[in-house]
C-alpha positions as CSV (number, residue, x, y, z in Angstrom):
1,X,-12.5,-14.0,-5.5
2,X,-11.3,-13.7,-2.0
3,X,-13.9,-13.3,0.8
4,X,-12.8,-12.4,4.3
5,X,-15.9,-12.7,6.5
6,X,-15.9,-11.3,10.1
7,X,-12.4,-12.4,11.0
8,X,-11.4,-12.1,14.6
9,X,-7.8,-12.8,15.7
10,X,-5.6,-12.6,18.8
11,X,-2.1,-14.1,19.5
12,X,-1.8,-16.8,22.1
13,X,-1.3,-15.4,25.6
14,X,-3.0,-12.1,24.8
15,X,-6.4,-11.0,26.1
16,X,-7.5,-8.5,23.5
17,X,-8.4,-9.1,19.9
18,X,-5.9,-7.7,17.4
19,X,-8.4,-8.0,14.6
20,X,-12.1,-7.5,15.1
21,X,-14.8,-8.6,12.7
22,X,-12.7,-7.7,9.6
23,X,-14.8,-8.2,6.5
24,X,-14.0,-7.5,2.8
25,X,-13.6,-9.1,-0.5
26,X,-11.1,-8.8,-3.4
27,X,-12.2,-9.3,-7.0
28,X,-10.1,-11.0,-9.7
29,X,-7.4,-8.7,-10.9
30,X,-8.1,-6.1,-8.2
31,X,-5.2,-4.4,-6.4
32,X,-6.1,-3.7,-2.8
33,X,-4.0,-1.8,-0.3
34,X,-4.1,-2.0,3.5
35,X,-3.2,1.2,5.2
36,X,-3.1,2.5,8.8
37,X,-0.8,3.0,11.7
38,X,1.6,0.3,12.9
39,X,0.2,-2.4,15.2
40,X,-3.3,-2.5,13.7
41,X,-3.0,-6.1,12.5
42,X,-2.5,-5.6,8.8
43,X,0.5,-8.0,8.5
44,X,-1.2,-10.5,10.7
45,X,-4.2,-10.4,8.4
46,X,-2.0,-11.3,5.4
47,X,-0.6,-14.3,7.4
48,X,-4.2,-15.4,8.2
49,X,-5.1,-15.2,4.5
50,X,-2.0,-17.1,3.6
51,X,-2.8,-19.8,6.1
52,X,0.1,-19.2,8.4
53,X,-2.1,-18.3,11.4
54,X,-5.4,-19.6,12.7
55,X,-8.3,-17.2,13.1
56,X,-10.1,-16.9,16.4
57,X,-13.4,-16.5,14.6
58,X,-14.9,-15.9,11.1
59,X,-13.8,-17.4,7.8
60,X,-11.7,-16.9,4.7
61,X,-12.5,-18.3,1.3
62,X,-10.7,-18.1,-2.0
63,X,-12.7,-19.1,-5.1
64,X,-15.3,-20.5,-2.7
65,X,-12.7,-22.8,-1.0
66,X,-12.0,-22.3,2.7
67,X,-8.5,-21.3,3.8
68,X,-7.3,-23.0,7.0
69,X,-4.3,-22.3,9.2
70,X,-1.6,-24.6,10.8
71,X,-4.1,-26.3,13.1
72,X,-5.6,-28.0,10.0
73,X,-2.6,-28.1,7.6
74,X,0.6,-30.0,8.2
75,X,2.5,-27.5,6.0
76,X,1.0,-24.0,6.4
77,X,0.4,-21.9,3.3
78,X,-1.8,-22.1,0.3
79,X,-0.5,-23.2,-3.2
80,X,-2.5,-20.7,-5.2
81,X,-1.5,-17.8,-2.8
82,X,2.0,-16.3,-2.7
83,X,3.3,-14.1,0.1
84,X,6.3,-11.7,-0.5
85,X,7.9,-9.6,2.3
86,X,11.2,-8.0,2.9
87,X,13.0,-11.3,3.2
88,X,14.7,-12.5,0.0
89,X,14.5,-16.3,0.0
90,X,16.9,-16.7,-2.9
91,X,19.2,-19.7,-3.4
92,X,22.7,-18.1,-2.9
93,X,24.6,-20.6,-5.1
94,X,22.2,-20.5,-8.0
95,X,21.8,-18.0,-10.7
96,X,18.8,-15.7,-11.1
97,X,17.5,-17.9,-13.9
98,X,17.8,-21.0,-11.7
99,X,16.1,-19.2,-8.8
100,X,13.1,-18.5,-11.0
101,X,12.9,-21.8,-12.8
102,X,13.1,-23.7,-9.5
103,X,9.5,-22.5,-8.9
104,X,8.3,-23.9,-12.3
105,X,8.1,-27.6,-11.5
106,X,5.4,-28.9,-13.9
107,X,6.2,-27.3,-17.2
108,X,8.4,-28.6,-20.0
109,X,11.9,-27.1,-20.5
110,X,10.5,-25.0,-23.3
111,X,7.7,-23.7,-21.2
112,X,10.0,-23.0,-18.3
113,X,12.3,-21.0,-20.5
114,X,9.5,-19.1,-22.1
115,X,7.9,-18.2,-18.7
116,X,11.3,-17.3,-17.1
117,X,12.2,-15.0,-20.1
118,X,8.7,-13.4,-20.0
119,X,9.0,-12.5,-16.3
120,X,12.6,-11.4,-16.7
121,X,11.6,-9.1,-19.5
122,X,8.7,-7.6,-17.6
123,X,10.7,-7.1,-14.4
124,X,13.9,-6.0,-16.2
125,X,16.0,-9.0,-15.1
126,X,17.0,-10.2,-18.6
127,X,20.6,-9.0,-18.3
128,X,20.9,-10.5,-14.8
129,X,19.7,-14.1,-15.5
130,X,23.3,-15.5,-15.2
131,X,24.1,-13.6,-12.0
132,X,24.3,-15.0,-8.5
133,X,22.2,-13.2,-5.8
134,X,25.3,-11.9,-4.1
135,X,25.9,-9.6,-7.1
136,X,22.4,-8.1,-7.1
137,X,21.2,-4.8,-5.5
138,X,18.3,-4.8,-3.1
139,X,15.9,-3.8,-5.7
140,X,17.1,-6.5,-8.1
141,X,16.8,-9.1,-5.4
142,X,13.3,-8.0,-4.7
143,X,12.3,-8.3,-8.3
144,X,13.7,-11.8,-8.4
145,X,11.6,-12.6,-5.3
146,X,8.5,-11.3,-7.1
147,X,9.4,-13.3,-10.2
148,X,9.6,-16.4,-8.0
149,X,6.2,-15.7,-6.6
150,X,4.7,-15.2,-10.0
151,X,6.4,-18.1,-11.7
152,X,3.3,-20.2,-11.3
153,X,0.7,-17.4,-11.6
154,X,-1.1,-17.4,-8.3
155,X,-4.8,-16.4,-7.8
156,X,-3.7,-14.0,-5.1
157,X,-0.4,-12.2,-4.3
158,X,0.2,-10.9,-0.8
159,X,2.8,-8.1,-0.4
160,X,3.9,-7.2,3.1
161,X,5.8,-3.9,2.7
162,X,8.2,-5.6,0.2
163,X,9.6,-2.3,-1.0
164,X,9.9,-0.4,2.3
165,X,13.7,-1.0,2.6
166,X,14.5,0.3,-0.9
167,X,15.5,3.8,-1.7
168,X,12.7,6.0,-3.2
169,X,13.7,5.8,-6.8
170,X,14.3,2.0,-6.7
171,X,11.1,1.5,-4.8
172,X,9.0,3.4,-7.3
173,X,10.6,1.7,-10.3
174,X,10.2,-1.8,-8.8
175,X,6.6,-1.1,-7.7
176,X,5.7,0.2,-11.2
177,X,7.1,-2.9,-12.9
178,X,5.3,-5.2,-10.5
179,X,1.9,-3.4,-10.7
180,X,2.1,-3.4,-14.5
181,X,2.7,-7.2,-14.5
182,X,-0.1,-7.9,-12.1
183,X,-2.6,-5.9,-14.2
184,X,-1.4,-7.6,-17.4
185,X,-1.9,-11.1,-15.9
186,X,-5.0,-10.1,-14.0
187,X,-3.6,-11.3,-10.7
188,X,-5.3,-10.1,-7.5
189,X,-3.1,-8.6,-4.9
190,X,-3.2,-7.3,-1.3
191,X,-0.4,-4.9,-0.3
192,X,0.4,-3.7,3.2
193,X,2.0,-0.3,3.2
194,X,2.7,2.6,5.6
195,X,3.3,4.9,2.7
196,X,0.1,6.7,1.8
197,X,1.4,7.9,-1.5
198,X,2.1,4.3,-2.7
199,X,-1.6,3.4,-2.0
200,X,-3.0,6.5,-3.6
201,X,-1.0,6.0,-6.7
202,X,-1.3,2.2,-7.2
203,X,-4.4,0.9,-5.5
204,X,-7.8,0.1,-7.0
205,X,-9.2,0.2,-3.5
206,X,-7.8,1.2,-0.1
207,X,-8.8,-0.4,3.2
208,X,-8.0,1.8,6.2
209,X,-7.3,0.1,9.5
210,X,-7.7,1.5,13.0
211,X,-8.0,-0.3,16.3
212,X,-8.1,-3.7,14.7
213,X,-10.9,-3.1,12.2
214,X,-11.6,-1.5,8.8
215,X,-12.9,2.0,9.5
216,X,-13.0,3.1,5.8
217,X,-12.7,1.7,2.3
218,X,-12.9,3.2,-1.1
219,X,-11.1,4.2,-4.2
220,X,-7.9,6.4,-3.8
221,X,-9.9,9.4,-4.9
222,X,-12.7,8.8,-2.4
223,X,-10.2,8.1,0.5
224,X,-8.2,11.2,-0.2
225,X,-10.9,13.7,-1.1
226,X,-13.9,12.4,0.8
227,X,-12.6,10.6,4.0
228,X,-15.2,10.0,6.6
229,X,-12.9,9.9,9.7
230,X,-10.2,12.3,10.9
231,X,-7.7,9.5,11.4
232,X,-8.0,8.4,7.8
233,X,-7.9,12.0,6.4
234,X,-4.7,12.8,8.4
235,X,-3.0,9.5,7.3
236,X,-3.2,10.5,3.7
237,X,-2.2,14.1,3.9
238,X,-2.1,17.4,5.8
239,X,-5.3,19.2,6.8
240,X,-6.3,22.7,7.6
241,X,-9.3,23.1,10.0
242,X,-12.1,25.4,8.9
243,X,-14.6,24.5,11.6
244,X,-15.4,21.7,14.0
245,X,-16.4,19.4,11.2
246,X,-14.9,21.0,8.1
247,X,-11.3,20.6,6.8
248,X,-9.4,21.6,3.6
249,X,-6.2,20.2,2.1
250,X,-3.2,22.7,1.8
251,X,-3.2,22.4,-2.0
252,X,-6.8,23.6,-2.2
253,X,-6.0,27.1,-0.9
254,X,-5.4,30.0,-3.3
255,X,-4.6,33.7,-3.2
256,X,-7.5,36.0,-3.6
257,X,-8.3,39.7,-2.8
258,X,-11.4,38.5,-1.1
259,X,-9.5,36.1,1.1
260,X,-8.5,36.1,4.8
261,X,-5.4,37.9,5.9
262,X,-2.4,35.7,6.8
263,X,1.2,36.3,7.6
264,X,3.9,34.0,6.2
265,X,5.5,32.4,9.3
266,X,7.8,29.9,7.5
267,X,8.6,28.8,4.0
268,X,10.0,25.4,2.8
269,X,10.6,23.9,-0.6
270,X,8.7,20.6,-0.9
271,X,9.6,19.3,-4.4
272,X,7.4,20.8,-7.1
273,X,5.8,23.3,-4.8
274,X,6.5,25.6,-1.8
275,X,5.1,24.9,1.6
276,X,4.0,28.0,3.4
277,X,3.1,28.1,7.1
278,X,0.5,30.9,7.5
279,X,-0.5,32.6,10.7
280,X,-3.8,34.5,11.4
281,X,-5.3,35.8,14.6
282,X,-7.1,32.7,15.6
283,X,-5.5,29.9,13.6
284,X,-2.6,28.7,11.5
285,X,-2.9,27.1,8.1
286,X,-0.5,25.3,5.7
287,X,-0.5,26.2,2.0
288,X,1.1,24.4,-0.9
289,X,1.8,26.9,-3.8
290,X,3.9,27.3,-6.9
291,X,4.4,30.9,-5.9
292,X,8.0,31.2,-4.8
293,X,8.0,35.0,-4.3
294,X,6.6,35.2,-0.8
295,X,9.0,35.6,2.1
296,X,8.7,35.3,5.8
297,X,6.7,38.2,7.2
298,X,4.8,38.9,4.0
299,X,1.1,39.4,4.2
300,X,-1.1,37.3,1.9
301,X,-4.9,36.9,1.4
302,X,-6.0,33.3,1.2
303,X,-9.3,31.6,0.3
304,X,-10.2,27.9,0.0
305,X,-12.0,26.0,-2.8
306,X,-15.4,25.3,-1.3
307,X,-16.0,22.2,-3.5
308,X,-12.9,20.6,-1.9
309,X,-14.0,21.0,1.7
310,X,-13.9,17.7,3.6
311,X,-16.8,17.1,5.9
312,X,-16.1,14.9,8.9
313,X,-18.5,14.0,11.7
314,X,-16.4,13.7,14.9
315,X,-19.4,12.8,17.0
């Protein structure tokens, strides 16, 4: 179990704290995602957990053992924690197999081969084991980097936007393979992402950062359907305002003869649904619908699902 207790942090030469009293824990096998706007300290927090930075205050413990930064360790970093980001630290003159096996230093040849083949199978690298890194695509290189990190199964895997540079389909495939492997081996992970859909799909728990602290945490369902703050609600999806403290998601609107009158102001195809911009006398709403028959200028009556209303106290 990882315990982060009231961590404060600021970079040398700066006056203000980047992280303020950050406190949370990660259970064994739990997949936690850190979300929020850029510059809120999420990547710095991963470096603190990994031991690459020194905290200004507070403590970090993994399996009840303290984690210290470079002030206390000659070689920063923790053996039972692995950090993966967008940099591929692959040996260019060695095959994929050699790159993975290099991180298996204490097993017999038989055990090394078995572990390498297991990871290659799970991450769809089997056909690439004899290839050099220069022949691999970005997604394939990232999967090799993940295999390196998991060669000796760590207690905690830290992922700092490792898939952000990949195209959508490659990103989704790679992430699915990695998440499946983490769950199978019950390896805890913390992932930094700016993609709300990644977090909603893959996280067991989401921590939302704002102004250097965690303002909300919960399951993807709680964070999406029952956010407590407007900043968190907006980060994970579009909103329509009903009143000063009530909001509704665009997918929770529906056509009804009892509904309010709107005029279709714009229409866009958004994958599996149509996105309609609706205008009324006093306000505009956004509506996601499978109905493709409406055109700009058409009148439509719209209601909202009362059970899906999001209550937010802005005081």
